[in-house]
DOVODO-606070 format. One record per atom (N, C-alpha, C, O): residue in three letters; chain; atom name; x, y, z. Coordinates in Angstrom, 3 decimals, decimal comma. Each point is the difference from the previous one (the first is absolute). Layout:
N
NODE  res  chain  atom         u         v         w
NODE  ALA      A    CA         X         Y         Z
...
This chain:
49
NODE  res  chain  atom         u         v         w
NODE  MET      A     N    -1,570    -6,946    16,099
NODE  MET      A    CA     0,258     0,886    -1,040
NODE  MET      A     C     1,172    -0,113    -1,112
NODE  MET      A     O     0,045     0,550    -1,100
NODE  HIS      A     N     0,936    -1,467     1,735
NODE  HIS      A    CA     1,061    -0,277    -1,023
NODE  HIS      A     C    -0,455    -0,801    -1,129
NODE  HIS      A     O     0,560     0,142    -1,087
NODE  ARG      A     N    -1,385    -0,854     1,211
NODE  ARG      A    CA    -0,408    -1,045    -0,874
NODE  ARG      A     C    -0,760     0,756    -1,061
NODE  ARG      A     O     0,044    -0,458    -1,142
NODE  ASP      A     N    -0,695     1,491     1,356
NODE  ASP      A    CA    -0,422     0,805    -1,231
NODE  ASP      A     C     0,737     0,633    -1,073
NODE  ASP      A     O    -0,513     0,353    -1,062
NODE  PHE      A     N     1,886    -0,202     1,411
NODE  PHE      A    CA     0,575     0,640    -0,827
NODE  PHE      A     C     1,050    -0,867    -0,582
NODE  PHE      A     O     0,773     0,516    -0,807
NODE  VAL      A     N    -0,624    -1,975     1,165
NODE  VAL      A    CA     0,973    -0,918    -0,627
NODE  VAL      A     C    -0,573    -1,052    -0,792
NODE  VAL      A     O    -0,875    -0,715     0,488
NODE  SER      A     N     1,218     0,577    -1,477
NODE  SER      A    CA    -0,395    -1,081    -1,057
NODE  SER      A     C     0,550    -1,236     0,659
NODE  SER      A     O     1,126     0,089     0,490
NODE  TRP      A     N    -1,820    -1,312    -0,409
NODE  TRP      A    CA     0,499    -1,370     0,437
NODE  TRP      A     C    -0,074    -0,859    -1,107
NODE  TRP      A     O     0,122    -1,204     0,222
NODE  GLU      A     N    -0,365     1,737    -1,802
NODE  GLU      A    CA    -0,007    -0,788    -1,023
NODE  GLU      A     C     1,393    -0,782    -0,086
NODE  GLU      A     O     0,958     0,572     0,519
NODE  PRO      A     N    -0,754    -1,729    -1,074
NODE  PRO      A    CA     1,430    -0,330     0,001
NODE  PRO      A     C     0,379     0,543    -1,595
NODE  PRO      A     O    -0,695    -0,216    -0,992
NODE  ARG      A     N     1,991     0,980     1,027
NODE  ARG      A    CA     0,237     0,599    -1,083
NODE  ARG      A     C     1,685     0,067    -0,234
NODE  ARG      A     O     0,809     0,181     0,911
NODE  GLU      A     N    -0,522    -0,341    -2,132
NODE  GLU      A    CA     1,650    -0,217    -0,115
NODE  GLU      A     C     0,470     1,284    -0,553
NODE  GLU      A     O    -0,505     0,460    -1,024
NODE  PHE      A     N     1,368     0,081     1,605
NODE  PHE      A    CA     0,524     1,479    -0,367
NODE  PHE      A     C     1,319    -0,235    -0,668
NODE  PHE      A     O     0,764    -0,861     0,436
NODE  LYS      A     N    -0,451     1,644    -1,548
NODE  LYS      A    CA     1,296    -0,153    -0,423
NODE  LYS      A     C     1,238     0,255     0,684
NODE  LYS      A     O     1,011    -0,676    -0,194
NODE  PHE      A     N    -1,094     1,859     1,168
NODE  PHE      A    CA     0,626     0,355     1,021
NODE  PHE      A     C    -0,177    -0,267     1,379
NODE  PHE      A     O    -1,001     0,466     0,545
NODE  LYS      A     N     1,855    -1,181     0,148
NODE  LYS      A    CA    -0,419    -0,410     1,487
NODE  LYS      A     C     0,063     1,199     0,771
NODE  LYS      A     O     1,078     0,254     0,537
NODE  ILE      A     N    -2,157     0,629    -0,366
NODE  ILE      A    CA    -0,203     1,045     0,805
NODE  ILE      A     C    -1,140    -0,088     1,036
NODE  ILE      A     O    -0,341     0,904     0,762
NODE  GLY      A     N    -0,273    -2,321    -0,871
NODE  GLY      A    CA    -0,808    -0,194     0,992
NODE  GLY      A     C    -1,480     0,080    -0,188
NODE  GLY      A     O    -0,368     1,091    -0,436
NODE  LYS      A     N    -0,428    -1,835     0,620
NODE  LYS      A    CA    -1,614    -0,071    -0,275
NODE  LYS      A     C    -0,728     1,248     0,513
NODE  LYS      A     O    -0,817     0,670    -0,632
NODE  THR      A     N     1,276    -0,459     1,957
NODE  THR      A    CA    -0,492     0,961     0,733
NODE  THR      A     C     0,252     1,767    -0,676
NODE  THR      A     O    -0,770     0,960     0,018
NODE  LEU      A     N     1,769    -1,061    -0,410
NODE  LEU      A    CA     0,644     1,268    -0,582
NODE  LEU      A     C    -0,490    -0,072    -1,231
NODE  LEU      A     O    -0,506     1,099    -0,228
NODE  ALA      A     N     0,384    -1,789    -0,675
NODE  ALA      A    CA    -0,512    -0,110    -1,305
NODE  ALA      A     C    -1,390     0,367    -0,087
NODE  ALA      A     O    -0,468     0,748    -0,858
NODE  SER      A     N    -0,169    -1,307     1,784
NODE  SER      A    CA    -1,645     0,447    -0,060
NODE  SER      A     C    -0,321     1,151     0,616
NODE  SER      A     O    -1,000     0,633    -0,338
NODE  SER      A     N     1,855    -0,213     1,363
NODE  SER      A    CA    -0,217     1,302     0,332
NODE  SER      A     C     0,409     1,175    -0,746
NODE  SER      A     O    -0,483     1,131     0,050
NODE  LEU      A     N     1,551    -1,614    -0,824
NODE  LEU      A    CA     0,423     1,172    -0,991
NODE  LEU      A     C    -1,082     0,168    -1,226
NODE  LEU      A     O    -0,338     1,103    -0,429
NODE  SER      A     N    -0,116    -2,255    -0,031
NODE  SER      A    CA    -0,954    -0,029    -0,932
NODE  SER      A     C    -1,478     0,742     0,497
NODE  SER      A     O    -0,658     0,763    -0,707
NODE  GLY      A     N     0,392    -1,095     1,797
NODE  GLY      A    CA    -1,039     0,965     0,819
NODE  GLY      A     C     0,193     1,294    -0,232
NODE  GLY      A     O    -0,782     0,702    -0,641
NODE  PHE      A     N     1,971    -0,275     1,217
NODE  PHE      A    CA     0,425     1,503     0,149
NODE  PHE      A     C    -0,174     0,728    -1,464
NODE  PHE      A     O    -0,606     1,049    -0,216
NODE  VAL      A     N     1,336    -1,927    -0,785
NODE  VAL      A    CA     0,084     0,485    -1,337
NODE  VAL      A     C    -1,558     0,395    -0,600
NODE  VAL      A     O    -0,357     1,050    -0,534
NODE  ALA      A     N    -0,397    -2,230     0,812
NODE  ALA      A    CA    -1,414     0,400    -0,443
NODE  ALA      A     C    -0,813     1,084     0,665
NODE  ALA      A     O    -0,869     0,683    -0,541
NODE  GLY      A     N     1,290    -0,623     1,832
NODE  GLY      A    CA    -0,584     1,078     0,803
NODE  GLY      A     C     0,256     1,506    -0,576
NODE  GLY      A     O    -0,773     0,958     0,008
NODE  VAL      A     N     2,252    -1,065    -0,566
NODE  VAL      A    CA     0,544     1,313    -0,563
NODE  VAL      A     C    -0,689     0,275    -1,130
NODE  VAL      A     O    -0,490     1,103    -0,244
NODE  ILE      A     N     0,419    -2,186    -0,555
NODE  ILE      A    CA    -0,662     0,315    -1,387
NODE  ILE      A     C    -1,371     0,334     0,130
NODE  ILE      A     O    -0,395     0,908    -0,732
NODE  PHE      A     N    -0,493    -1,487     1,571
NODE  PHE      A    CA    -1,465     0,451     0,350
NODE  PHE      A     C    -0,144     1,166     0,414
NODE  PHE      A     O    -0,985     0,647    -0,357
NODE  ALA      A     N     2,015    -0,068     1,276
NODE  ALA      A    CA    -0,393     1,377     0,771
NODE  ALA      A     C     0,456     0,718    -1,078
NODE  ALA      A     O    -0,664     1,031    -0,109
NODE  SER      A     N     1,625    -1,145    -0,845
NODE  SER      A    CA     0,505     0,888    -1,055
NODE  SER      A     C    -1,333     0,069    -1,161
NODE  SER      A     O    -0,184     0,959    -0,749
NODE  ILE      A     N    -0,466    -1,896     0,784
NODE  ILE      A    CA    -0,908     0,182    -0,976
NODE  ILE      A     C    -1,421     0,950     0,565
NODE  ILE      A     O    -0,675     0,766    -0,688
NODE  ILE      A     N     0,521    -1,053     1,937
NODE  ILE      A    CA    -0,999     0,756     0,891
NODE  ILE      A     C     0,346     1,609    -0,035
NODE  ILE      A     O    -0,687     0,990    -0,251
NODE  TRP      A     N     1,941    -1,163     0,586
NODE  TRP      A    CA     0,563     1,720    -0,283
NODE  TRP      A     C    -0,189     0,476    -1,204
NODE  TRP      A     O    -0,571     1,084    -0,122
NODE  GLY      A     N     0,987    -1,760    -0,938
NODE  GLY      A    CA    -0,153     0,647    -1,300
NODE  GLY      A     C    -1,375     0,336    -0,377
NODE  GLY      A     O    -0,295     1,058    -0,556
NODE  VAL      A     N    -0,657    -2,106     0,913
NODE  VAL      A    CA    -1,435     0,312    -0,477
NODE  VAL      A     C    -0,354     1,431     0,977
NODE  VAL      A     O    -0,335     1,006    -0,626
NODE  ALA      A     N     0,398    -0,940     1,890
NODE  ALA      A    CA    -0,140     0,906     0,641
NODE  ALA      A     C     0,512     1,443    -0,584
NODE  ALA      A     O    -0,660     1,021    -0,194
NODE  LEU      A     N     2,059    -1,272    -0,025
NODE  LEU      A    CA     0,457     1,296    -0,817
NODE  LEU      A     C    -0,531     0,548    -1,309
NODE  LEU      A     O    -0,132     1,169    -0,361
NODE  PHE      A     N    -0,130    -2,273    -0,241
NODE  PHE      A    CA    -0,804     0,468    -1,106
NODE  PHE      A     C    -1,451     0,363    -0,254
NODE  PHE      A     O    -0,414     0,686    -0,935
NODE  LEU      A     N    -0,345    -1,282     1,967
NODE  LEU      A    CA    -1,214     0,680     0,450
NODE  LEU      A     C     0,008     1,359     0,478
NODE  LEU      A     O    -0,898     0,803    -0,254
NODE  LEU      A     N     1,983    -0,537     0,993
NODE  LEU      A    CA     0,246     1,102     0,839
NODE  LEU      A     C     0,335     1,457    -1,333
NODE  LEU      A     O    -0,292     1,196    -0,025
NODE  SER      A     N     0,902    -1,967    -0,755
NODE  SER      A    CA     0,537     1,090    -1,195
NODE  SER      A     C    -1,187     0,326    -1,045
NODE  SER      A     O    -0,038     1,032    -0,670
NODE  ILE      A     N    -0,978    -2,120     0,627
NODE  ILE      A    CA    -1,189     0,304    -0,857
NODE  ILE      A     C    -0,840     1,259     0,648
NODE  ILE      A     O    -0,443     0,946    -0,652
NODE  PHE      A     N     0,310    -1,144     2,152
NODE  PHE      A    CA    -0,857     0,920     0,562
NODE  PHE      A     C     0,745     1,434     0,259
NODE  PHE      A     O    -0,621     0,938     0,499
């Protein structure tokens, strides 16, 4: 299960916060943005009806 959420691609980061932390953080941010879009669309559709 752990391998599903961690990117093993070689990357260089400006700040040395660790590859696991950086890929987890980017996944979390992408999830927040995606969930916000879904909630925004749902609220928009509810306001129409």
